[in-house]
Each structure stands twice: as structure tokens, then as C-alpha cells.
C-alpha positions in Angstrom: -19.6 5.6 -2.1 -19.8 1.7 -2.6 -16.6 -0.7 -3.0 -15.8 -4.3 -3.6 -14.9 -6.6 -0.7 -11.6 -8.3 0.2 -13.3 -11.4 -0.2 -13.8 -10.7 -4.2 -9.7 -11.3 -4.2 -9.4 -14.0 -1.6 -11.3 -17.2 -0.3 -8.2 -17.7 2.0 -5.1 -17.6 3.5 -2.4 -18.8 5.7 1.2 -17.4 7.1 4.0 -18.3 9.3 7.9 -17.8 10.1 10.1 -19.2 7.8 12.4 -22.0 9.5 15.8 -23.2 8.3 13.9 -26.3 6.8 11.5 -24.3 4.9 14.3 -22.5 2.9 16.7 -23.1 0.4 19.7 -22.3 2.5 23.5 -23.9 3.0 21.7 -26.0 6.1 18.6 -27.3 4.0 18.6 -27.5 0.3 14.8 -29.1 -0.2 11.8 -27.0 -1.6 9.4 -27.8 0.7 7.2 -26.0 3.7 5.8 -28.5 6.0 1.9 -28.5 5.6 -0.6 -28.8 8.5 -4.3 -29.2 9.2 -4.2 -25.4 9.3 -2.6 -25.1 5.5 -4.9 -28.4 4.5 -7.9 -26.3 5.2 -6.7 -23.9 2.5 -5.8 -25.9 -0.1 -7.4 -29.4 0.7 -7.1 -32.7 -1.1 -9.1 -31.7 -4.3 -9.9 -28.2 -5.6 -12.7 -27.3 -8.5 -9.7 -26.1 -10.9 -5.8 -27.7 -9.8 -5.3 -30.4 -11.4 -4.7 -33.5 -9.3 -1.9 -36.4 -9.7 -2.6 -39.1 -7.4 -1.7 -37.4 -3.9 -0.8 -34.3 -5.7 -2.4 -31.4 -6.1 -1.1 -28.7 -8.4 -1.8 -25.2 -8.4 -1.1 -22.4 -10.8 1.1 -19.8 -8.5 2.2 -16.3 -8.5 5.8 -16.2 -6.3 6.1 -12.8 -5.1 8.9 -11.1 -2.7 8.5 -7.7 -0.8 11.2 -6.2 0.7 12.1 -2.3 1.3 11.6 0.3 -0.9 11.5 -0.7 -4.9 12.4 -4.0 -4.1 9.9 -6.7 -5.1 10.3 -9.9 -7.6 7.3 -11.7 -9.1 7.2 -15.1 -11.0 5.0 -17.4 -12.4 5.2 -21.0 -11.7 3.5 -23.8 -9.9 3.0 -25.2 -6.5 2.3 -29.1 -5.7 0.6 -30.0 -2.1 0.8 -33.8 -1.9 0.5 -36.3 1.0 4.6 -37.7 1.9 3.1 -40.7 3.1 0.5 -41.6 0.4 2.5 -44.6 -0.1 2.2 -46.0 3.1 -1.5 -46.8 4.1 -0.7 -47.3 7.7 0.8 -44.5 8.3 -1.2 -40.9 8.7 -0.9 -38.4 6.0 1.9 -35.6 6.7 1.1 -32.7 3.7 3.9 -30.3 2.3 3.7 -27.7 -0.1 6.3 -28.3 -2.6 7.8 -24.8 -4.7 9.4 -24.8 -7.4 13.2 -22.9 -7.4 13.0 -19.3 -8.8 14.8 -15.7 -7.9 11.8 -15.3 -5.5 12.3 -19.1 -3.3 16.1 -17.9 -3.7 16.0 -14.8 -1.9 13.9 -16.5 1.1 16.1 -16.7 4.6 14.8 -18.1 8.1 12.6 -15.6 9.9 11.1 -14.1 6.5 6.9 -14.3 6.6 5.6 -16.5 4.0 1.7 -15.9 3.3 -0.1 -18.4 1.1 -3.4 -17.2 -0.2 -5.7 -18.5 -2.6 -7.9 -16.4 -4.9 -11.5 -17.6 -6.1 -10.1 -19.2 -9.2 -8.0 -21.6 -7.0 -5.0 -19.2 -7.9 -2.3 -19.0 -5.1 0.1 -16.2 -4.4 3.2 -17.3 -2.5 4.4 -14.0 -0.8 7.5 -13.9 1.0 8.5 -10.7 3.3 11.6 -9.9 5.5 10.4 -9.9 9.1 9.9 -6.1 10.2 9.1 -4.5 6.8 6.5 -2.3 6.3 4.8 -4.6 3.9 4.6 -7.5 6.2 2.5 -5.2 8.9 0.6 -4.2 5.9 -0.1 -7.7 5.1 -0.7 -8.8 8.3 -3.5 -6.3 8.7 -5.2 -6.4 5.3 -5.8 -10.8 6.5 -6.5 -10.2 9.9 -3.8 -12.0 11.1 -1.9 -12.1 14.2 0.5 -9.5 15.2 3.5 -11.7 14.4 4.0 -14.7 12.3 5.4 -18.0 13.8 6.9 -21.3 13.2 3.6 -22.7 12.9 0.7 -22.0 10.0 -2.0 -19.5 10.8 -5.2 -20.0 8.9 -8.2 -17.2 8.1 -11.1 -17.8 5.9 -11.9 -14.5 4.2 -15.7 -14.2 3.8 -17.8 -11.4 2.8 -19.3 -11.1 6.4 -15.5 -10.6 7.7 -13.1 -10.0 5.0 -14.1 -6.3 5.0 -14.7 -3.4 2.2 -11.6 -2.2 0.3 -11.0 0.9 1.5 -8.2 3.3 0.6 -5.5 1.0 2.8 -6.8 -2.3 1.5 -6.6 -0.9 -2.2 -3.4 0.4 -1.6 -1.3 -3.0 -0.2 -3.6 -4.7 -2.9 -2.1 -2.4 -5.7 1.3 -3.5 -4.1 0.7 -7.5 -4.9 -0.2 -5.8 -8.5 -4.2 -7.0 -7.7 -6.2 -3.9 -9.2 -9.2 -3.5 -7.1 -12.4 -3.4 -9.3 -14.5 -0.2 -9.4 -17.9 -0.8 -8.5 -19.1 2.9 -9.4 -17.7 2.6 -12.9 -20.9 4.9 -14.5 -20.6 7.3 -11.9 -16.6 7.7 -12.0 -16.7 7.7 -16.3 -19.9 10.7 -16.0 -17.0 12.6 -14.1 -14.5 12.1 -16.4 -16.0 12.3 -19.9 -15.4 16.1 -20.1 -11.5 15.2 -20.5 -12.0 12.9 -23.6 -8.7 11.3 -23.8 -6.4 14.0 -21.9 -5.3 14.8 -18.2 -6.2 17.7 -17.3 -4.3 19.7 -14.6 -4.1 18.1 -11.5 -5.4 21.2 -9.5 -8.7 20.7 -11.7 -8.8 17.0 -11.2 -8.7 18.1 -7.4 -11.4 20.4 -7.2 -13.7 18.1 -9.5 -13.0 14.9 -6.9 -14.3 17.4 -3.7 -17.2 19.1 -5.5 -18.2 15.6 -6.8 -18.4 14.8 -2.6 -20.6 17.3 -1.6 -21.7 15.7 1.3 -18.4 15.2 2.7 -17.5 18.8 5.4 -13.6 19.1 5.7 -14.5 21.4 9.0 -16.8 18.8 10.3 -14.1 15.6 9.7 -10.9 16.5 8.0 -9.8 13.2 8.6 -12.8 12.0 6.9 -12.7 14.6 3.9 -8.8 13.6 2.7 -9.0 10.1 3.0 -12.5 10.4 0.7 -11.2 13.4 -1.8 -8.0 11.2 -2.4 -9.7 8.2 -3.2 -12.4 10.0 -5.5 -9.3 11.3 -7.2 -7.5 8.2 -7.5 -10.3 6.0 -8.8 -11.3 9.1 -11.3 -7.3 9.3 -12.3 -7.4 5.4 -12.9 -10.3 5.4 -14.7 -9.5 8.1 -17.0 -5.5 6.6 -17.4 -7.5 2.9 -18.3 -9.1 5.0 -21.7 -5.9 6.4 -22.5 -3.5 3.7 -22.1 -5.8 1.4 -24.1 -6.8 3.9 -26.8 -2.6 3.9 -27.0 -2.1 0.5 -27.1 -5.0 0.5 -30.3 -3.3 2.6 -32.4 0.1 -0.4 -31.7 3.6 0.3 -31.4 5.1 0.0 -35.2 7.9 1.7 -36.3 9.3 1.7 -39.8 11.7 -1.2 -38.7 9.0 -3.5 -36.5 7.8 -3.1 -33.4 8.9 0.2 -32.0 10.1 -1.2 -28.9 11.8 1.8 -27.4 8.1 3.7 -28.3 6.4 1.3 -25.7 8.9 1.3 -23.1 8.7 5.2 -23.4 5.1 5.3 -22.9 5.4 3.0 -20.3 7.4 4.9 -18.3 5.3 8.0 -18.7 2.5 6.5 -17.3 4.7 5.0 -14.2 6.4 8.9 -13.8 2.5 10.4 -14.2 1.0 8.2 -11.7 3.6 8.7 -9.4 3.6 12.7 -9.5 -0.1 13.3 -9.6 -0.7 11.4 -6.4 2.1 13.7 -4.4 0.2 17.2 -5.7 -3.3 15.6 -5.3 -2.7 15.3 -1.7 -1.1 18.7 -1.1 -4.4 20.1 -3.1 -6.6 18.6 -0.8 -4.5 19.3 2.2 -4.8 23.2 0.8 -8.9 22.9 0.9 -8.5 21.6 4.6 -6.4 24.3 5.8 -8.6 26.5 4.3 -11.7 25.5 5.4 -10.3 26.0 9.5 -8.8 29.3 8.6 -5.6 28.3 9.0 -2.0 30.5 7.6 0.1 28.5 5.9 2.5 28.8 3.0 3.1 26.0 0.0 6.2 25.0 -0.9 8.1 28.3 1.1 11.9 28.3 0.9 13.5 28.3 4.0 17.5 27.0 4.6 20.0 26.3 1.6 17.0 26.2 -1.4 14.7 23.7 0.9 11.5 24.0 0.7 8.8 22.0 2.7 5.1 20.8 1.7 3.6 23.3 3.9 5.0 26.2 6.6 3.2 27.3 9.2 2.3 30.1 9.5 4.2 31.3 6.7 7.5 31.9 4.9 7.8 35.8 6.5 7.7 34.7 9.8 10.0 31.4 9.4 12.7 34.7 8.6 12.2 37.1 11.0 14.1 36.3 13.7 12.2 37.5 16.3 9.7 35.4 15.5 9.0 32.8 18.2 10.6 29.3 16.9 8.2 27.7 18.7 5.1 28.6 17.3 6.3 27.8 13.8 5.4 24.7 12.2 6.5 22.6 9.0 4.4 19.4 7.9 5.7 17.4 4.7 3.6 15.4 2.9 4.0 11.9 1.0 1.1 9.8 0.0 3.4 6.9 0.2 6.6 6.7 3.1 8.9 4.0 2.1 12.0 5.2 3.7 11.9 8.7 1.7 10.6 10.3 5.6 14.2 11.2 6.2 14.1 14.0 3.4 12.0 16.1 5.5 14.4 16.1 8.7 16.6 19.0 7.3 13.9 21.0 5.4 13.4 23.9 8.4 16.1 24.1 10.8 14.6 26.5 13.0 11.8 23.7 13.9 13.4 21.0 15.8 9.9 18.8 15.7 8.9 18.1 12.3 5.7 16.7 11.4 4.8 14.4 8.6 1.6 13.5 7.1 1.3 10.1 4.8 -1.1 7.7 3.7 0.8 4.9 4.3 -0.8 2.3 6.3 0.6 -0.2 8.5 4.0 1.3 8.7 6.4 -1.0 11.0 7.5 -0.7 14.5 10.9 0.4 13.1 10.4 2.9 11.3 7.9 4.7 13.6 10.3 4.0 16.3 13.0 5.6 14.5 10.9 8.8 13.7 10.0 9.5 17.2 14.3 9.1 18.3 14.5 11.7 15.0 12.0 14.1 16.2 9.6 13.4 13.3 6.0 13.4 14.0 4.1 11.1 12.5 0.2 12.7 11.2 -2.2 9.9 9.3 -5.7 10.1 8.8 -7.6 8.6 11.5 -9.2 5.8 10.0 -5.7 4.1 8.7 -4.7 4.4 12.6 -6.4 0.8 12.6 -4.1 -0.3 10.4 -1.0 -0.1 13.1 -0.2 -1.7 16.1 -1.7 -0.6 19.3 1.6 1.0 20.8 2.4 2.7 17.7 -1.6 4.1 17.5 -0.9 6.0 21.0 1.9 8.1 19.6 -0.1 8.7 16.3 -1.5 12.4 15.5 -4.7 12.6 13.2 -5.7 15.6 10.7 -7.8 16.8 13.3 -4.9 17.2 15.9 -2.6 18.5 13.2 -4.9 21.6 12.7 -5.7 22.1 16.5 -2.3 22.3 17.5 -1.2 24.5 14.5 -4.4 26.7 15.2 -3.0 27.1 19.3 0.4 28.2 18.2 -1.3 30.5 15.6 -3.5 32.4 18.2 -0.5 32.2 21.1 
């Protein structure tokens, strides 16, 4: 499958841990981040499209704050990159990054991480994340930076040779930044979805099509690769069809008897977002079913346990779970969540007979805080093998991949 490259979206990035003097606080009310040779390497002194006024180079910028679950702010504005000693030729240059006061910069705290990312059109992303969050870990991995930002800027140029392809994990993080990755196989995708016109088929139909369109993928030979390939293909098909449906709806307009139908627009927008969220979770379960079938594993999907709880998958099944004489050590449950955030705690109460729970997710680079708490709660994370590289080495030793999980369940079923 052909993909785009990270260098299609970014030219260079620098990151640092914010000090008190870099933030708008009671201790420091300035609006500047002290520059360095590293940051100067990204922003330079003159750029192609950024207007220059004296010693001041100005950039269009998007300020982004990303915290925990559903915590995100975005604000359009400008950044100024200037030499604070320009009027004193006897002194060496001291470059500073001046930022505007806005809802994003007012949230910045000492210890947060700042990512300054320059795009090919010289637009700047000014991204702030609290320390220890999942998105901080994900951005560090995406940009290939050190494990933990320091008070000094670290820079990385992003080239076609060193930037890497925009795979499933990179696409996930770009989506968090509001960046839609290119679709290099648009013609192929259009051919696959043509039969559906301007209507979404049932999710199972879409999942079946995604798998059949990749006949070279063998779920028995490599279940980890199969799961990611199928999910990526279905996601791309879905986004392509969604684009058609939304474009058609917008072209028809949102006009009401009294002018613009604002409520109609908002309702349609909300339905688009809800459809995205619900379908991706169902797609993941559909593809996991196909993998379990390929490996002749007995399972029940959505079987009821205690208090009307319904774990996503129960092994070997509901009858065994509710048979008191069936050994609890041979029971397994698996929750599946395409994206995790803080929702992993939901699975802890879904099967009381099973002491150690398993949870499969496609979320890349979760923070060590999250995975440490999972371990303390006897929750084992299952991640497709390719996504292990987005986690830190200490975390990787603990992670289980899809093949490992299948082996565990198979051994319990033949015990």
C-alpha cells in the first residue's frame, strides 16, 4: 500500500520543556520563548513566504493545546521571530519567538512541552502539551525526538529519507493535530466504494470489502500485520466515501424558510462525527473476529457476564463463563478500543471471574503513566506489533502483540 511521507506535512520541528520565563504566569508575564541556534535553524532569518519587517520575521501560526481526553484548543494567529539586539550592532544576535496572548498560550504552564513545527508553506504549528500525557509521547515519536524534552530546544529536520511513511500510527497523530493525510491511492479507493453511491453500507459490509481488497494479507501467517492493514484500508475507504457524502450535502446547502438552517448544519456535523466514532470501533471488532476465525479460536462477541456487562470478546464463550465448575484460569476476556484516552478503566468490571483483563487498542505511544497504572490494575495491553515501536523500551517489554494473545488463548482452550 502506497502512502505519503511525513515530509509532505513538515519541514522541521523543534521541541523543549517550557520554563517559567517562557509562559504567561504570575512570575513571568512576557510573551516570548527564548530562541537559540537550534530554533534559528528552523525559523531562519528570512523565509520564502513570511513577511519581514526590519529584524522581525512574522509567520502565520496555528496555536494548539492538547491535553487529556477531549481536551483540545486551537487558535489561528501569528508568531514573530526577531533579534532582540538588532539595534545594537556591537552585540551578537539574540533571537526570540514572540507569541500572541490567546486561550492556548494562557493555558501554558512551566514543565509543559512546546513543539514548534514548520510546514512546507512556512505555516507554523505552535503545539503545547502537558508533561506525561499520551499526546506528548505520540508527538515525540512522530517527530523522532528524544524521549523527554529538556529546557533547551532540540531540532530535527524532516526529509523524505528520514521522515518515514505516514502509516497507521502517524495518520492517527496527524488527525489529532487536525491534519488530514494525503490519499495516494485515491483512484483505487474510488473504485472500491463506487458501488455504494452516496450512502454508507453496514459496517460489516465495509469490513468484508476491506479484507477482500487485500488478498495478499494472510491473517493466519501474520495476524498483527493483517489487523493494521485491514483497519487502515477500511479507514481510508470510509474517509473517501464520507468526503463524497459531505460534499454532496454541502452543495445542496443548508437553507431554511427563515434563512440559513444553522440547526440543520450543526445536526449534520454532529452526525458525521458520531458516525466516525461508532464505525471505527465496530470495524475493529469485525476484523478481530476474522482473525479469531482464521486461528480456529472459540469466542463469543458481546456475551453477557455480571450486572449486564458485555465485554467485547469472551473466550471460550458465555456458557463456559457461567459454568461454576469451568476453571477461571482458562477464561479470557478481551476489550477492544480503537482509541484509548482514559477509557480503559471501563473494562475492569466487565468480567468478575477473570482476574487479569486484556485490552486491545490501536492507540500509539501511550504515556508511561497510563501503562504503569494498567499494570497495577492487572490489565494487560495488547498492541499490534508494528505499533510497539511508538512506545518506550521499558513499555515494549511488557506489551503483548496479537500473535502473543492468540497463543495464550489457544493454550487455555486446549488445557
